N, C-alpha and C positions, 0 to 999 in steps of 0.2 A: 480767340482771334480767328478771323476768316482764313481758311486754307484753300478754299475753292471758289472760283468765279463762276457765276451762273448767268444765263441769258434766257429770255422767254420769247419764243416765236409765236405770234398771235397775241392780240390785246383785247380779248373778249371776256366772257363770264368766268371761265375756269382760270384764265390768266390772273384776274385780280378783282372781279366785282361780285362773284357769287356769294361771298361772305355776307353781303347786304341782304340777300334774299333769304338766308337761313338763320337770321338772328333769333327768331322765335321758334325754330324747328329743332327739337331736341335730338332728332335722329342724326343730324349733321353736327359733328363736334368741330367747332372752329379752332384754329384757322383752317379754311377749307380750300381756298384757291392756291395756286402755285406761288404767287408773289407773297401772299400772307404767310404761307408756310415757310418760305425761305427767310422771311423776316424773323422767324422764331428759332432759326437754326444758326447758332453763332459761328459754326465752321464754314458757312457759305455766305458770300456777298453777291447780291443780285446787281448786275452792272448795266443791263440794257434790255429794252424791249424792241421787237421789230413787228411792224404791221404795215401793209400797204395803205391803210387808213391811218396816216401819221397823227391825226388828231386823237384817235383812240389811244395810240401809243403814248402821246404826250399827257393825256389825262391820267394814265396809270403811272407815268413817270412822276408826276406831281404828287400823286397819292402815296407812292411808296419811296419817294426820295431817291430815285434811280438816276445815275449820272447822264445816260445817253439813250437816244431812240433812233431807230432806222426804219426806212420804208422797204428795205430789202434784207431778208434774213441772211442771204449769202454774204452780203457786205458786212453785216453785223458779226457773223462768225469769223470772217477773215480778219476783221479789225480787232475784235475783243479777245480772241483766243480763249474761249470759255472752257472750263473743265466740265461743266454740266449744262446741257441744253434741254430746256423744257419746250414741248411741242403742244400748243393748245389751239391749233387751227382746226377747221373741219377735217374729217377723216380722209377726204379725197386728196388731201395734200400730205398726209402723214408719211407715206413711203418715201416720197421725194425728199422731204426735209430730213427724216431720220437717216437716210442713206447719205445725203450730203454732209450732215453733221458728223457721222461716223467716219467718213472719208476725209474730213477736214479738221481732225484734231480733238473732237469731243471725247472725253473720257467716260462720261456717263450721260444717259438720256432718260428723261422723264416724259413719256409720251402719253397724251390723253387717249382715252378710248373713243370710238372704236379703233383698234390697232391700224386697220387699213381696209381696203375695199375688195381685195381678192387674195386668194392663196398664193398666186404668182407674185403679187406685191409682198406678201408676208415672207416668201422664200428669199426674195431679194433683200429684204430687211435683215433676215437672219444672216445671210452671207456677209453683209456690210458690218453688222454689229459684232458678229463673232470673228470676222476676218481682221477687225481692228481692235479686238479685245475691249469693247465698250460695255460698261455696266448698264443694265437696262431694267426699267420698271414701267408699267402702264398705270393709268389712273383708275384701276378697278379697286377702289379704296377699301372695300370690305376685307380684303386680304390683310390689311394693316389695322383693322378695327380691333381694339383689345378684347371686346366680347367675342367676336368671331374667332380670334386667336385662342381664347379660352376653350371654345368648342374643339378646335383642332388639338389642343393639349389634352383634352379629355378623351379624344379618340386615341391619341398616341399612348397615354398612360393606362388605357384599358378601362377607364371609368364607365364608358358606354358599353363595354363588352366588345364583341365583334361588330364592326360597322357593316350593316347590310345595305343601307341606302341613304341617299341624300335627296332632298326635294326642294325645288323652288316652286312656289305657288303662283308665280307670275313670270312671264317671259318678255312680252313686248317686242319691240324691234330687235332682231337677233344680233345685229352688230352694235348698235348704240346702247340701248338699255340693257339687253340681256348679257352683254359682255361682263357686266358686274356679277350677274347671277351665275353664269357659266364658270367664271373664275372662282367664285366662292365654292361651287360644287367640287371643282378640282382641288381646291385648297383643303377643304374638309376631308376629302377622300385620300389625301396624301400626295397630290400631284402625280397621279399615275398616268401612263399612256392610255389613250382612248382605243378601245378595241373595235366597237361598232356603234352606229347611231341609226335610229329609226325615227322618222319625223313626218310632220304634216304642216305645210304652209297654210295659215288660216287667213291671210290677207286676201280679200276678194280681188279677182281680176288678174292674179299672178299667172304669167305665161310660163309654163315649165320648159318650153322649148327655146326661150330667149337666151342669148349669150350674154346679155347685159340687162340690168334692171335698174331703173332710176328711183326706186323707193326701197327703203329698209323694211323688209317684210316681217310680220309676226309669224310664229310657229310654235308647235308643241312637239314633244317627243320623249324618247328614252335614250340614255347613253349608257353603254356598258364599258366600265373601266377594266383595264387589264388585271387589276388586283382583286377583281370580283365584286367590287362595290358597283351598285347601279344607281344612276341619277334619273330622276323623273322631273321633266321640265313641263310644268302645267300652266295653263292660262285660266285663272279663276277670278273671282270678284275681288280678291285681296291683292295688294301690291307690296312687293318686297318683303314677303314672309317666307320662312325656310324651316326645314327640319333635318336633323341628323338622327337616324334611327339605328340603334344598336341592339344587341341581344340582351343587354342588362338595363340600359337607360336610353331615354329619348330626350333630345333638346329641340324645343320649338322656339323660333325667333319671331316675335310679333312686331308689327308696326315699324318696319324698317330698322330694326335693331334697338328700339326703345325698351323692349321687354324680352328677357330670356327666361324661358320656363323649362325646368328640368323635372322629369318623371322617371322613377326607377322601379323595377319589378319588386313586388312584395306580395305576401299571401293575404288574401281577404276571403275568409270563410272557406278556406280550402282551395281557392282559385288564385292563379297568378295574374296580377293586374299591374299596370303602371301607375304608381302612386306619386303624389307631389313630393318633391325634394328641393333643397335649397341650391340654386345655381351659385357657383363660387363667385365671390366678389372680384371686380376688376376695376382698374383705374380708367376713368373716362379721359383719354388723351387723344389729340387730333391724329386721325389716320394719315392725313397729308404730311404732317411733321414726321410721323414714324416712317413713312415711305422715303422722305428725303434723308432722314437719319440712316435708313437702310442703304441708300446710295453712298452716303458719306462713309459708312462703315466698310462697304465693299471697296471704295477707293483707298481708304486707310490701310486695309489689310490685304488687298489683292484678292479677296475672296469673292463669292458670288452673292447676288442679291436674293431676297426672298422669292422673287418671281423669275426674272430673267426672260430673255426674248423667246426661248423655246416654249416655256409654259404659257406665255402670252399667245403664242401661235396655237397652242392646244385649244384654248378657249375660242379663238377665231375659227378653228377647223370644225368645232362642234356646230357653230352657226352655219357654215357652208355645207356640212354633212346633213343637217336637217333639211336644207333646200334640195340637196342632191337626192336624198331619200324620197322626198316628195316628187321629184322629177322622175323617179323610178317607181312610181305608183305605191309608195310606202314601203318599199323593200328595205331591209337592213343593208346599210352600206359600210364596208370596212374602211377603217382609218389607218394610215393616211389616205386621202382621196387621190386618185389618179387624175381627176379633172380639177385643174387648178387655175383655169383662165376665166371662169365665170366671174363677172364684176358686178358689184351691187353698190349703189350709192348709200352713204351714211353721212350724217352731219356731225 
């Protein structure tokens, strides 16, 4: 029986229609959208959508059998008194909506990525979320992917030996696309603090002197975590492939999580090589459902979620630190950044 009421702000792809796009794509384990995820969690009842385009909200209302729709999210939150608020709007609106929801009774928030568009916005979100004791996760779903979780477990139990480095072979737009990848690098490394970042913006025409930029830029770089693990953020010809490299074993993730390859050190003719090994089996279950279950568990127990607002901000800060390093001619920049007002658009 449902114990928690949920609402969704925004009626676009991640709210409820992206499941149609990934029917034949094995890398995305459905249900994938927020609404489809809530439909699979018996502890939660989805009660309303809000979108200025009321026709979009009504389309999702009919699809998911939701009682009410609104054209103003403030009115919806005031009328519905939700326990959980999902935010699936463009990132330019995230800070405003998250802060309002936290200040008006939400007990948990599931916010799509990118988290927001500046570190100043991120700081304001932290203050609101923590100030009101709100449970928080973002839609960087690889953190809840059972295969990626298996890699984290292999780091923790010593299967990989000492973790030296984590690699993403693609970055893309640093707020929208790369938020997935930066969060995964953090997760595998144990969610440490970030010590320094060194980066280069690769998008043509970027003005390093601008205080505001209307495009989500691409970049590459290196991240040094406080626990000694180093992350390499590469832009190569492959998309959404990753590696976790330890002193004993290496895990390589291919084709956006459709294939996990394990290699462990062994002796070949007197030389130490990394030899093929069997990656442990895992159950293919929806990361979206697992994220929602994580929020429910935190609400039930009063504990923390797997991610939380401060870890979400760590991934956001990596993005802005790459840009700040570029602005300083590729110098290493210490984190947290003192410059927090630079604003960049993300959709």
